[in-house]
C-alpha positions as CSV (number, residue, x, y, z in Angstrom):
1,M,-7.1,-43.4,-21.7
2,A,-5.9,-42.3,-18.3
3,E,-7.9,-39.7,-16.4
4,I,-6.6,-36.2,-16.4
5,M,-5.5,-35.3,-12.9
6,E,-6.6,-32.1,-11.1
7,P,-3.9,-29.5,-11.1
8,A,-3.7,-29.5,-7.3
9,A,-3.3,-33.3,-7.2
10,A,-0.6,-33.2,-9.9
11,A,1.2,-30.4,-8.0
12,A,1.1,-32.5,-4.7
13,A,2.6,-35.4,-6.5
14,L,5.3,-33.3,-8.1
15,E,6.1,-31.5,-4.8
16,G,6.7,-34.9,-3.1
17,A,8.9,-36.1,-6.0
18,L,10.9,-32.9,-6.3
19,R,11.5,-32.4,-2.6
20,G,15.0,-31.1,-2.0
21,L,15.1,-29.4,-5.4
22,P,18.1,-27.1,-5.3
23,K,17.7,-23.4,-5.8
24,K,17.8,-22.1,-9.3
25,A,17.2,-25.6,-10.7
26,E,15.5,-25.9,-14.1
27,L,13.1,-28.5,-15.2
28,T,11.6,-29.5,-18.5
29,I,8.1,-31.0,-18.5
30,A,9.6,-34.3,-19.3
31,D,12.0,-34.0,-16.3
32,A,9.0,-33.5,-14.0
33,A,7.0,-36.3,-15.6
34,A,9.9,-38.7,-15.1
35,K,10.5,-37.7,-11.5
36,A,6.8,-38.1,-10.5
37,G,5.6,-40.7,-12.9
38,L,3.0,-38.4,-14.3
39,A,1.6,-37.9,-17.8
40,L,3.2,-35.0,-19.7
41,R,-0.1,-33.0,-19.6
42,D,-0.5,-33.6,-15.8
43,A,3.2,-32.7,-15.2
44,E,2.8,-29.4,-17.1
45,R,-0.3,-28.4,-15.1
46,G,1.3,-29.4,-11.9
47,L,4.4,-27.3,-12.7
48,H,2.2,-24.3,-13.3
49,V,0.6,-24.7,-9.9
50,L,4.1,-25.0,-8.3
51,S,5.2,-21.9,-10.2
52,T,2.3,-20.0,-8.8
53,R,3.1,-21.2,-5.2
54,Y,6.9,-21.0,-5.2
55,R,7.7,-18.0,-7.4
56,G,8.6,-20.1,-10.4
57,T,9.6,-18.5,-13.8
58,L,9.4,-19.7,-17.4
59,S,12.0,-19.6,-20.1
60,A,12.3,-21.2,-23.6
61,T,15.1,-22.7,-25.6
62,D,15.8,-22.2,-29.3
63,Q,14.1,-25.6,-29.9
64,G,10.8,-24.4,-28.4
65,E,11.2,-26.3,-25.1
66,L,9.8,-24.8,-22.0
67,L,12.0,-24.6,-18.9
68,F,10.5,-24.2,-15.4
69,R,12.9,-22.5,-13.0
70,F,12.5,-22.1,-9.3
71,P,14.9,-19.4,-8.0
72,H,14.1,-20.2,-4.4
73,G,13.6,-23.9,-4.7
74,L,10.4,-25.3,-3.3
75,S,10.8,-23.5,0.0
76,L,9.4,-20.0,-0.3
77,P,5.7,-20.0,-1.2
78,L,4.5,-16.8,-2.9
79,S,1.4,-16.6,-0.6
80,Q,3.4,-17.3,2.6
81,K,6.2,-15.3,4.1
82,P,9.1,-17.0,6.0
83,W,8.1,-17.9,9.6
84,F,10.2,-15.1,11.2
85,K,8.6,-12.5,9.0
86,R,5.1,-13.8,9.8
87,A,6.0,-13.7,13.5
88,I,7.2,-10.1,13.2
89,D,4.0,-9.2,11.3
90,K,1.9,-10.9,13.9
91,V,3.6,-9.0,16.8
92,T,3.4,-5.7,14.9
93,S,-0.3,-6.3,14.2
94,T,-0.9,-7.1,17.8
95,I,0.9,-4.0,19.1
96,R,-0.9,-1.9,16.6
97,G,-4.3,-3.3,17.7
98,V,-3.5,-2.8,21.4
99,G,-2.2,0.6,20.6
100,K,-5.4,1.6,18.9
101,F,-7.4,0.4,21.8
102,L,-5.3,2.4,24.2
103,V,-5.6,5.5,22.0
104,R,-9.4,5.2,22.0
105,A,-9.2,4.8,25.8
106,W,-6.9,7.9,25.9
107,V,-9.4,9.9,24.0
108,S,-12.4,8.9,26.1
109,V,-10.7,8.7,29.5
110,V,-7.2,10.1,29.6
111,L,-7.1,12.9,27.1
112,I,-10.5,14.4,28.0
113,G,-10.8,13.0,31.5
114,Y,-7.4,14.2,32.6
115,A,-7.9,17.6,31.1
116,L,-11.2,18.1,33.0
117,A,-9.6,16.7,36.2
118,F,-6.6,19.0,35.9
119,V,-9.0,22.0,35.4
120,A,-11.0,21.0,38.5
121,I,-7.8,20.7,40.5
122,A,-6.5,24.0,39.3
123,L,-9.8,25.7,40.2
124,A,-9.8,24.1,43.6
125,M,-6.3,25.3,44.3
126,M,-7.2,28.8,43.1
127,F,-10.2,29.1,45.3
128,S,-8.8,27.3,48.3
129,G,-6.6,30.3,49.1
130,R,-3.8,28.0,50.0
131,S,-0.3,29.5,50.3
132,D,1.6,26.3,50.7
133,D,1.3,25.1,47.1
134,R,4.7,26.6,46.3
135,G,3.2,28.4,43.3
136,G,2.4,25.2,41.5
137,G,-1.3,25.8,41.5
138,G,-0.8,29.3,40.0
139,V,1.4,27.7,37.3
140,L,-1.3,25.2,36.5
141,V,-4.0,27.9,36.3
142,V,-1.8,30.1,34.1
143,A,-1.1,27.2,31.7
144,F,-4.8,26.3,31.5
145,R,-5.7,29.9,30.7
146,V,-3.1,30.3,28.0
147,I,-4.2,27.1,26.3
148,A,-7.9,27.9,26.7
149,E,-7.4,31.4,25.2
150,A,-5.4,29.9,22.2
151,L,-8.2,27.3,21.6
152,F,-10.9,30.0,21.7
153,W,-9.2,32.4,19.4
154,T,-8.4,29.7,17.0
155,F,-11.7,27.9,16.9
156,H,-14.3,30.5,17.6
157,P,-17.0,30.8,14.8
158,F,-15.4,33.7,13.1
159,S,-11.8,32.5,13.2
160,P,-10.0,31.7,9.8
161,V,-9.7,28.1,10.8
162,A,-13.4,27.6,11.7
163,M,-14.6,29.5,8.6
164,G,-12.2,27.5,6.4
165,Q,-13.5,24.2,7.7
166,G,-17.2,25.3,7.8
167,S,-17.8,25.6,4.1
168,Y,-16.9,22.6,1.9
169,A,-15.4,23.5,-1.5
170,R,-17.2,22.3,-4.5
171,S,-15.0,23.0,-7.5
172,R,-12.1,20.7,-8.3
173,Q,-9.6,23.5,-7.7
174,Q,-11.0,24.3,-4.3
175,R,-11.2,20.6,-3.4
176,D,-7.6,20.2,-4.4
177,Q,-6.7,23.1,-2.2
178,R,-8.6,21.5,0.7
179,R,-6.6,18.3,0.4
180,G,-3.8,20.2,2.0
181,L,-6.1,21.1,4.9
182,G,-6.9,17.4,5.6
183,D,-9.6,16.4,3.1
184,Q,-8.9,12.9,1.8
185,V,-9.6,11.3,-1.5
186,Q,-11.2,7.8,-1.2
187,R,-11.7,5.4,-4.0
188,R,-15.3,4.2,-3.9
189,R,-17.3,1.8,-6.1
190,R,-21.0,2.3,-6.9
191,T,-23.5,0.8,-9.3
192,V,-25.1,3.0,-12.0
193,M,-27.3,2.5,-15.0
194,R,-25.8,3.0,-18.4
195,F,-27.6,2.2,-21.6
196,G,-30.1,0.2,-19.7
197,E,-27.5,-1.9,-18.0
198,R,-26.2,-1.9,-14.4
199,V,-22.4,-1.3,-14.3
200,V,-20.0,-0.8,-11.5
201,I,-17.8,2.3,-11.7
202,E,-15.0,3.6,-9.5
203,E,-14.6,7.3,-8.6
204,D,-12.7,9.6,-6.3
205,V,-14.7,10.9,-3.4
206,Y,-13.5,13.8,-1.3
207,V,-14.1,13.2,2.4
208,S,-14.1,16.2,4.7
209,D,-12.0,16.1,7.8
210,K,-15.0,17.2,9.8
211,S,-17.0,14.2,8.9
212,V,-14.5,11.9,10.6
213,P,-15.2,11.0,14.2
214,F,-12.9,12.7,16.7
215,Y,-11.5,9.4,18.1
216,E,-10.5,8.4,14.5
217,R,-8.7,11.7,14.0
218,V,-6.7,11.1,17.2
219,N,-5.9,7.6,15.8
220,R,-4.6,9.3,12.7
221,F,-2.6,11.7,14.8
222,V,-0.9,8.9,16.6
223,F,-0.8,6.0,14.1
224,G,-1.3,7.8,10.8
225,P,-4.2,7.4,8.3
226,E,-5.4,3.9,7.6
227,P,-4.4,2.7,4.1
228,P,-7.3,2.3,1.7
229,K,-8.7,-1.2,1.6
230,A,-7.5,-3.0,-1.6
231,D,-10.1,-4.7,-3.8
232,P,-8.8,-8.3,-4.1
233,Q,-10.5,-8.7,-7.5
234,E,-9.2,-5.5,-9.0
235,L,-6.0,-7.0,-10.3
236,E,-7.9,-9.9,-11.8
237,R,-10.3,-7.6,-13.6
238,K,-7.5,-5.6,-15.1
239,L,-5.7,-8.6,-16.3
240,I,-8.8,-10.1,-17.9
241,A,-9.6,-6.8,-19.5
242,Q,-6.1,-6.6,-20.9
243,I,-6.4,-10.2,-22.3
244,R,-9.8,-9.5,-24.0
245,A,-8.6,-6.1,-25.4
246,N,-5.6,-7.8,-27.0
247,A,-7.3,-10.6,-28.9
248,G,-6.7,-13.1,-26.0
249,R,-2.9,-12.9,-26.5
250,I,-0.6,-11.3,-23.9
251,G,2.9,-11.5,-22.7
252,L,4.8,-10.7,-19.5
253,L,5.3,-7.1,-20.7
254,D,1.5,-6.7,-20.8
255,V,1.2,-8.0,-17.2
256,M,3.9,-5.7,-15.9
257,K,2.3,-2.8,-17.8
258,V,-1.0,-3.3,-16.0
259,T,0.1,-4.4,-12.6
260,G,3.6,-2.8,-12.1
261,L,4.8,-6.1,-10.7
262,P,8.5,-7.1,-11.2
263,R,9.2,-9.9,-13.6
264,E,9.8,-12.5,-10.9
265,E,6.2,-12.0,-9.7
266,A,4.6,-11.6,-13.1
267,D,5.8,-15.0,-14.1
268,P,4.1,-17.0,-11.4
269,L,1.0,-14.8,-11.8
270,M,0.7,-15.9,-15.4
271,S,0.9,-19.6,-14.4
272,R,-2.1,-19.1,-12.1
273,L,-4.0,-17.3,-14.9
274,L,-3.2,-20.2,-17.3
275,L,-4.9,-22.6,-14.8
276,D,-7.9,-20.4,-13.9
277,Y,-8.8,-19.3,-17.4
278,E,-7.9,-22.3,-19.6
279,G,-4.9,-20.6,-21.2
280,D,-2.1,-22.1,-23.3
281,V,1.6,-21.3,-23.6
282,D,3.1,-20.7,-27.1
283,V,6.8,-20.7,-27.9
284,S,7.9,-19.1,-31.2
285,D,10.8,-20.1,-33.3
286,A,12.7,-17.1,-31.8
287,G,12.1,-18.4,-28.3
288,A,9.4,-15.9,-27.4
289,I,6.9,-17.1,-24.7
290,T,3.4,-15.8,-25.2
291,Y,0.1,-16.7,-23.5
292,R,-3.2,-17.5,-25.4
293,F,-6.7,-17.4,-23.7
294,E,-9.2,-18.1,-26.4
295,A,-11.9,-19.1,-23.9
296,L,-11.8,-15.5,-22.5
297,R,-12.7,-14.0,-25.9
298,K,-16.2,-15.5,-25.9
299,T,-18.8,-12.7,-25.8
300,A,-22.5,-12.0,-26.4
301,G,-21.5,-8.8,-28.2
302,H,-22.8,-6.2,-25.8
303,H,-19.6,-5.5,-24.0
304,E,-16.8,-3.3,-25.3
305,D,-13.3,-4.7,-24.6
306,R,-11.1,-1.8,-23.3
307,A,-7.6,-2.2,-22.1
308,P,-7.1,-0.9,-18.5
309,P,-4.9,2.2,-18.0
310,P,-1.2,1.4,-17.6
311,V,0.2,1.5,-14.1
312,W,2.4,4.5,-14.8
313,N,-0.7,6.7,-15.2
314,E,-1.1,6.7,-11.4
315,R,1.7,8.1,-9.3
316,V,2.6,6.5,-6.1
317,Q,2.1,8.8,-3.1
318,A,3.8,8.5,0.2
319,P,1.3,8.2,3.1
320,A,0.4,11.4,4.9
321,V,1.8,11.9,8.4
322,T,-1.6,12.3,10.0
323,G,-4.2,12.9,7.3
324,N,-5.8,15.5,9.5
325,S,-6.3,19.2,9.0
326,G,-3.9,21.6,10.6
327,G,-6.7,22.8,13.0
328,T,-7.4,19.2,14.2
329,N,-3.7,18.5,14.7
330,F,-3.4,21.7,16.7
331,L,-6.4,20.9,18.9
332,I,-5.2,17.4,19.7
333,A,-1.6,18.6,20.3
334,A,-2.9,21.5,22.5
335,V,-5.0,19.3,24.8
336,N,-2.1,16.8,25.0
337,A,0.3,19.6,25.8
338,F,-2.0,20.9,28.5
339,N,-2.0,17.4,30.1
340,L,1.7,17.2,29.8
341,V,2.3,20.5,31.6
342,A,-0.3,19.6,34.2
343,A,1.4,16.2,34.8
344,L,4.7,18.0,35.3
345,V,3.2,20.4,37.8
346,A,1.5,17.4,39.6
347,L,4.9,15.8,39.9
348,Q,6.4,19.0,41.3
349,L,3.6,19.4,43.9
350,N,3.6,15.6,44.6
351,L,-0.2,15.5,44.0
352,T,-0.8,12.0,45.2
353,I,-4.4,10.7,45.8
354,D,-3.9,11.2,49.5
355,R,-2.8,14.8,49.2
356,L,-5.7,15.6,46.8
357,W,-8.2,13.9,49.1
358,H,-6.8,15.9,52.0
359,M,-7.0,19.2,50.1
360,F,-10.6,18.6,49.0
361,E,-11.6,17.6,52.5
362,M,-10.2,20.8,53.9
363,I,-12.1,22.8,51.3
364,R,-15.3,21.0,52.1
365,L,-14.8,21.5,55.8
366,K,-13.8,25.2,55.3
367,V,-10.7,24.8,57.5
368,A,-8.9,28.1,57.6
369,N,-5.3,26.8,58.1
370,P,-5.3,23.1,57.3
371,P,-2.2,21.1,58.2
372,V,0.2,20.3,55.4
373,L,0.7,16.5,54.7
374,P,4.2,15.2,54.5
375,V,5.7,14.5,51.1
376,E,5.2,10.7,50.7
377,G,4.9,8.4,47.7
378,V,4.8,9.1,43.9
379,P,1.9,10.8,42.2
380,L,1.2,8.0,39.7
381,V,-2.4,8.8,38.7
382,F,-2.0,12.5,38.1
383,G,1.7,12.6,37.4
384,V,3.6,9.6,36.0
385,I,0.7,8.1,33.9
386,P,-0.4,11.2,32.1
387,L,3.2,12.3,31.6
388,V,4.2,9.0,29.9
389,F,1.1,8.8,27.7
390,S,1.4,12.4,26.7
391,L,5.1,11.9,25.7
392,V,4.1,8.8,23.7
393,L,1.3,10.6,22.0
394,F,3.8,13.2,20.8
395,A,6.6,10.7,20.1
396,L,4.8,8.5,17.6
397,P,3.8,11.2,15.1
398,A,7.2,12.8,15.5
399,L,8.8,9.4,14.7
400,R,6.5,9.0,11.7
401,K,7.4,12.5,10.5
402,W,11.1,11.7,10.8
403,R,10.6,8.5,8.7
404,S,8.4,10.2,6.1
405,S,11.4,11.2,4.1
406,S,12.4,7.6,3.5
407,K,8.8,6.8,2.5
408,E,8.8,9.7,0.1
409,A,12.1,8.4,-1.4
410,A,10.6,4.9,-1.7
411,A,7.5,6.3,-3.5
412,A,9.8,8.3,-5.8
413,Q,11.8,5.2,-6.5
414,Q,8.6,3.3,-7.5
415,N,7.5,6.1,-9.7
416,A,11.0,6.1,-11.4
417,E,10.7,2.3,-12.0
418,R,7.3,2.8,-13.5
419,A,8.7,5.5,-15.8
420,V,11.5,3.1,-16.9
421,L,8.8,0.5,-17.6
422,K,6.8,3.0,-19.7
423,T,9.9,3.9,-21.7
424,V,10.7,0.3,-22.4
425,F,7.1,-0.6,-23.3
426,N,6.7,2.3,-25.7
427,T,10.1,1.6,-27.3
428,M,9.2,-2.1,-27.8
429,Q,5.8,-1.2,-29.3
430,Q,7.2,1.3,-31.7
431,A,10.0,-1.0,-32.8
432,A,7.4,-3.8,-33.5
433,R,5.2,-1.4,-35.5
434,T,7.9,0.4,-37.5
435,G,10.9,-1.9,-37.5
436,T,13.1,0.6,-35.8
437,D,16.0,-0.2,-33.5
438,P,14.4,-1.7,-30.3
439,G,17.4,-0.6,-28.1
440,V,16.6,1.7,-25.2
441,S,19.2,4.5,-24.7
442,E,20.6,5.0,-21.2
443,A,20.2,8.7,-21.6
444,S,16.4,8.4,-22.1
445,L,16.1,6.2,-19.0
446,Q,18.2,8.6,-17.0
447,A,16.0,11.5,-18.1
448,V,12.7,9.8,-17.1
449,W,14.3,8.7,-13.8
450,Q,15.2,12.3,-13.0
451,E,11.8,13.6,-14.0
452,A,10.1,11.1,-11.7
453,T,12.4,11.6,-8.7
454,G,13.7,15.1,-9.1
455,K,17.3,14.0,-8.9
456,P,19.8,12.3,-11.2
457,A,19.5,8.5,-11.4
458,D,21.8,6.4,-9.3
459,E,23.6,4.1,-11.6
460,K,23.1,1.0,-9.4
461,E,19.4,1.7,-8.9
462,L,18.9,2.3,-12.7
463,T,20.8,-0.9,-13.5
464,R,18.7,-2.8,-11.0
465,A,15.5,-1.6,-12.6
466,V,16.7,-2.6,-16.0
467,V,17.8,-6.1,-14.9
468,A,14.4,-6.5,-13.2
469,L,12.8,-6.1,-16.6
470,G,15.2,-8.6,-18.2
471,G,17.5,-6.1,-19.9
472,D,21.2,-6.1,-20.4
473,V,23.8,-3.8,-22.0
474,D,24.2,-3.9,-25.8
475,V,27.9,-4.7,-26.1
476,E,28.1,-3.8,-29.8
477,A,26.5,-0.4,-29.2
478,L,28.7,0.2,-26.2
479,A,31.8,-0.4,-28.4
480,E,30.5,2.2,-30.8
481,G,30.1,4.7,-27.9
482,R,26.3,4.4,-27.7
483,G,24.9,3.5,-24.3
484,L,22.0,1.1,-25.1
485,Y,20.1,-1.5,-23.2
486,R,18.5,-4.5,-25.0
487,F,15.5,-6.4,-23.8
488,R,15.7,-9.3,-26.2
489,D,13.1,-11.5,-24.6
490,L,10.6,-8.7,-24.6
491,E,11.5,-7.7,-28.1
492,A,10.8,-11.2,-29.4
493,E,7.6,-11.3,-27.2
494,V,6.2,-8.1,-28.6
495,E,7.0,-9.0,-32.2
496,E,5.4,-12.4,-31.8
497,L,2.3,-11.0,-30.1
498,Q,1.8,-8.5,-32.9
499,K,1.7,-11.3,-35.4
500,Q,-0.6,-13.4,-33.3
501,R,-3.1,-10.6,-32.7
502,E,-3.2,-9.8,-36.4
503,Q,-3.9,-13.5,-37.2
504,A,-6.4,-14.0,-34.4
505,K,-9.8,-15.0,-35.8
506,E,-13.0,-13.1,-34.9
507,E,-14.7,-16.5,-34.8
508,E,-13.1,-17.1,-31.4
509,K,-15.5,-14.5,-30.0
510,A,-18.6,-16.3,-31.3
511,V,-20.8,-18.3,-28.9
512,G,-23.0,-19.8,-31.6
513,D,-26.7,-19.6,-32.3
514,V,-29.3,-19.8,-29.5
515,V,-31.1,-23.2,-29.9
516,F,-32.9,-23.3,-26.5
517,V,-34.5,-20.7,-24.3
518,S,-35.7,-21.7,-20.8
């Protein structure tokens, strides 16, 4: 008997034999075995690896034969973007990293340092008694005093802003109100003891804006808040919980319900799960493809199998523009505006290093009527550089604010697609339980779409969402004047899974009697 190949080795052999496979080509397991000279079992395992890597999808014939389809050929790995997209991401990441470094430098050197330097220059001009400053020093002093007064009356201990940020709300209603003032909700994991057992739980933690370092708040002001770090194992845990809660039998609709992934990504994900968790593919007489994971049902009996919440329970939120409180944004903007005005005044007065040095020397020497230096050069240090940085510091959040409407529209679109998925899922489940018509009315999808987005559904977008789930128009119902969509693959899948779960044996959970204890 020939040795069973490792899935990775079988995939490598298949990849070489199938090189040049045209896009949208379909293969049976026998086709792949004949091309690569592999055993049928090795060819099947290798095809599942390639499906995971190259966005492959599965379909079934009325004779129960599996067809592996590669819409992009063997040229677009799921885990790897095209070279030009990787290059763009690399450049963007580099610019973002350099930008963050510059912003931190701006906070420590430019933002604070320039503000103090400009204050010192203004005071020096004010006390020098010079009359040849063309009124520029007075303008600088007035600007400084206006901003200083605004900051004092805004942030003194008894101001509404300071009092609002000083006490941290405890009740949920107060905390929800504080979210509008800059408090953020972070998803954190911690270990607790429950029933004598350590378990890991996830919870929302409200983080006050005041607990964030100032440089980080400036980074938020310029680049926006950092997205929360994703747990790489979270998706895996949800899928395994879904499998165990459903008697080890699931279909693509279950995967989409838990992950929210489109069908073209759910298919290759299932291929990876089959390899990692010793799953099997079943094809019913009606052509329904289901996935069976008996090995994942084994349990010692102390763990309750609960299905994870569906993805539509959580609404997608567009990222905040800054994530800071209004007071913090005002403070950063005020200091930056002061530097911007001061830089313009420095350009007007041509405050080069030589002229400033000459002015301070005359003050030190107490010269009554010092000579005026000729206007030469460009004030880079106190003019051009702070002016450019101040403009950039204002331009980036303004650009992000301008783009926020498109991000909000994208979030609404995603919520609408989840609402469509919820409607389809609930209709399929009810039809399987009660034997009712599994067709989904167009009116119901339009209603949930409008509820999610706040505006009527665009026909093209709604059709695209339906097609992404494998739906099409019910021609017979359309002829009768009823707008219905049918999801025939999902209908057959849900019906078959209901039978399999009812027939699943409890013995699959058993691990046997303990015969040896170390």
